[in-house]
C-alpha positions in Angstrom: 110.1 141.5 129.8 107.8 139.5 127.6 109.5 137.0 125.3 109.1 137.5 121.5 107.7 134.2 120.2 107.0 133.3 116.6 104.8 130.3 116.0 104.9 128.8 112.5 102.2 126.2 112.2 98.7 125.0 111.5 95.4 126.6 112.1 92.1 124.6 111.8 88.5 124.7 112.5 87.8 121.8 114.9 84.5 119.8 115.0 84.2 118.1 118.3 81.9 115.2 119.3 81.5 113.8 122.8 81.0 110.1 123.0 80.5 107.6 125.9 83.6 105.6 124.8 86.0 106.0 121.9 85.1 103.6 119.0 87.1 100.5 118.4 88.1 99.7 114.8 84.9 98.9 112.8 82.7 100.1 115.7 79.9 102.8 115.4 79.1 104.9 118.4 76.7 107.7 119.0 78.0 111.2 119.8 76.7 114.5 121.0 75.8 117.4 118.7 79.0 118.7 117.1 80.7 121.8 118.4 82.9 123.8 116.1 85.8 125.7 117.6 89.1 127.2 116.4 92.1 124.9 116.7 95.1 123.5 115.0 98.4 122.8 116.8 100.1 126.0 115.8 97.1 128.3 116.6 96.6 126.5 119.9 100.2 126.9 120.8 100.3 130.6 119.8 97.2 131.4 121.9 98.7 129.6 124.9 102.0 131.5 124.6 100.1 134.8 124.4 97.9 134.1 127.4 101.0 133.1 129.3 102.4 136.6 128.7 104.6 136.3 125.6 104.5 138.7 122.7 103.4 136.3 119.9 103.2 136.5 116.1 101.7 133.6 114.1 102.8 132.5 110.7 100.4 130.3 108.8 97.8 129.9 106.1 94.0 129.8 106.0 91.6 129.4 103.1 89.7 132.1 101.4 86.5 130.8 103.1 84.3 131.9 106.1 86.4 129.7 108.4 89.5 131.5 107.5 88.1 134.8 108.7 86.8 133.2 111.9 90.3 131.8 112.6 92.0 135.1 111.9 89.7 136.8 114.4 90.3 134.1 117.0 94.0 134.8 117.0 93.5 138.5 117.1 91.1 138.6 120.1 93.7 136.4 122.0 96.5 138.9 121.4 98.3 137.0 118.7 99.8 139.0 115.8 98.4 137.9 112.5 100.6 139.9 110.0 102.2 136.5 109.1 98.8 134.8 108.4 98.1 134.5 104.7 94.9 133.5 102.8 95.2 131.0 100.0 92.5 129.7 97.5 90.5 126.8 98.8 89.4 125.5 102.2 91.0 126.2 105.6 92.3 123.3 107.6 89.9 121.2 109.7 90.0 118.6 112.4 87.5 116.1 113.7 87.8 115.2 117.3 86.0 112.6 119.5 86.2 113.0 123.3 85.1 110.4 125.8 83.8 111.0 129.3 87.3 110.4 130.8 88.7 113.2 128.6 90.6 110.9 126.2 90.4 111.7 122.5 91.0 110.7 118.9 91.8 113.4 116.2 91.6 113.3 112.4 93.1 116.3 110.6 92.5 117.5 107.1 95.3 120.0 106.3 93.5 122.3 103.8 95.4 125.5 103.5 98.0 124.4 106.0 99.5 122.1 103.3 100.1 125.2 101.0 102.1 127.2 103.6 105.4 128.6 102.2 107.4 131.5 103.6 107.7 134.8 101.9 110.1 137.6 102.8 107.7 139.2 105.2 107.1 136.0 107.1 110.8 135.3 107.3 111.4 138.7 108.7 108.9 138.0 111.4 110.7 134.8 112.2 114.0 136.4 112.3 112.8 139.0 114.8 111.7 136.4 117.4 113.7 135.2 120.4 112.0 131.8 120.2 110.5 129.9 117.3 108.0 127.2 117.8 107.0 124.8 115.0 105.0 121.6 114.7 104.4 119.0 111.9 100.9 119.8 110.7 102.5 122.0 108.1 105.0 120.9 105.4 108.2 119.7 107.0 110.1 121.6 104.3 108.4 124.9 105.4 109.1 124.1 109.1 112.8 123.5 108.2 113.1 126.8 106.4 111.6 128.6 109.4 114.1 126.9 111.7 117.1 127.8 109.6 115.9 131.5 109.5 115.5 131.5 113.2 118.8 129.8 113.9 120.6 132.3 111.7 119.1 135.1 113.7 120.1 133.6 117.0 116.7 132.4 118.2 115.9 129.2 120.1 114.1 126.7 117.9 111.5 124.5 119.6 110.0 121.7 117.6 106.9 119.8 118.7 107.5 116.6 116.9 103.9 115.9 116.3 102.1 114.4 114.5 104.7 111.7 113.8 103.6 110.8 110.2 106.1 113.3 108.6 108.6 112.3 105.9 111.6 110.8 107.8 114.3 112.3 105.6 112.8 115.8 105.8 112.4 115.4 109.5 116.1 114.7 110.0 116.9 118.0 108.3 114.5 119.8 110.6 115.9 118.2 113.8 119.4 119.2 112.8 118.2 122.8 113.3 116.4 122.1 116.6 117.4 123.2 120.1 114.4 121.8 122.0 112.3 118.8 120.9 108.9 118.2 122.5 107.3 114.8 122.2 104.6 112.8 124.0 105.2 109.3 125.3 104.1 107.6 122.1 106.2 109.9 119.9 109.2 109.4 122.3 109.3 105.7 121.5 109.7 106.6 117.8 111.8 109.7 118.1 115.5 108.9 118.8 117.3 111.8 117.1 119.9 113.6 119.4 119.0 117.1 120.3 120.4 119.5 123.0 117.1 119.5 125.0 114.5 116.8 124.9 111.1 117.2 126.7 108.7 114.2 127.0 105.2 115.0 128.2 103.9 112.3 130.5 100.2 113.1 130.6 98.8 113.5 134.1 102.3 112.8 135.5 103.9 115.9 134.1 107.0 116.0 132.0 110.5 114.6 131.7 113.4 116.8 130.6 116.8 115.5 129.4 119.7 117.8 128.6 123.4 118.2 129.2 122.9 118.4 132.9 120.9 115.1 133.2 117.3 114.3 133.6 114.6 115.9 135.7 110.9 115.0 136.0 108.4 117.8 136.8 104.9 117.0 138.2 101.6 118.4 137.1 98.8 119.6 139.4 96.2 116.8 140.1 93.0 117.7 138.3 89.8 116.0 137.2 90.3 116.1 133.4 87.4 116.9 131.1 89.1 117.0 127.8 92.8 116.3 127.1 92.8 117.3 123.4 94.5 120.6 123.9 96.8 119.9 126.8 99.9 119.1 124.7 99.5 122.2 122.6 99.1 124.4 125.7 102.2 122.7 127.2 104.3 123.5 124.2 103.0 127.1 123.9 103.8 127.9 127.5 107.2 126.2 127.3 108.1 128.6 124.4 106.7 131.6 126.3 108.8 130.8 129.4 112.0 129.3 127.8 114.0 132.5 128.1 113.3 132.6 131.9 115.1 129.3 132.5 114.4 125.6 131.9 113.1 124.9 135.4 110.6 127.7 135.4 109.5 126.9 131.8 108.8 123.2 132.6 107.0 123.9 135.8 104.7 126.5 134.2 104.2 124.4 131.1 103.1 121.4 133.2 100.7 123.5 135.2 99.2 125.0 132.2 98.8 121.7 130.5 96.9 120.3 133.4 94.6 123.3 133.6 93.9 123.0 129.9 92.2 119.6 130.5 89.5 121.3 132.6 88.0 123.1 129.6 86.2 121.3 126.7 87.9 121.8 123.3 91.5 122.6 122.3 91.3 126.1 120.8 90.2 128.0 123.9 91.5 126.0 126.8 94.8 127.8 127.6 95.0 129.4 131.1 96.3 132.9 131.6 99.6 133.6 133.6 97.8 134.3 136.9 96.0 131.0 136.7 99.2 129.2 136.0 100.9 130.8 139.0 98.0 129.9 141.3 98.2 126.2 140.2 101.9 126.0 141.0 101.4 126.5 144.7 103.3 123.7 146.5 104.8 122.1 143.4 108.6 121.6 143.1 110.7 119.7 140.6 111.5 116.1 141.5 114.7 114.3 140.6 
């Protein structure tokens, strides 16, 4: 049975440039013609969860601009419910991404409408109906915390992708107190030391490390020739949420495989694989202790 997942998070219009090498501080480099694609950590994760087979509803905010309508349609064509997506005056969120030929990237985000996200009664009802809540930190931490409290009160599992790490520390502590599963990358892991029941650290091409009451396990990723890593972490988190109710081991294996496959596609908003592709990529992979 498909898991019911609610993603509360950001949705942006990404502008992507390909460069020979990422610029150093003070350096100017030439890039390709820009490509605009839907993105935002929340939207990327929602699409990934839906493609993995979950029943997904998205709660977020777009502006009253053309980008907002494009972003709404993007969710809908990918099977994500948009009844929790509101339009507010002003611009939709945006991100500017540079990607080098090795697939590494830098990202600058302008929050736009994401910064105005609050939760009305209808959006809270959508959260309360979910089995799994997934949030990130490209929306106000206070809003993410309210969402987590609503989900916890309804008996849902709360997964927090603790990224980006520039959030207000005091507010973040309140959010983590409501968290069942924290997902961080290696850089964020060095900064994030709050105790949680389940901690997942993504390790890039090496897979992921899980730590919980039963100890620590590392799960490998398929070996791929990466084209663009910018969406891999979001796809990992979305698939983890989609699979969490099927057990930690399966969730980690499928999330690692999905994250690897995501690096084969340029851009972050449309790189998530479907469930069949994830299953195919898992052939021969087993968890390593």
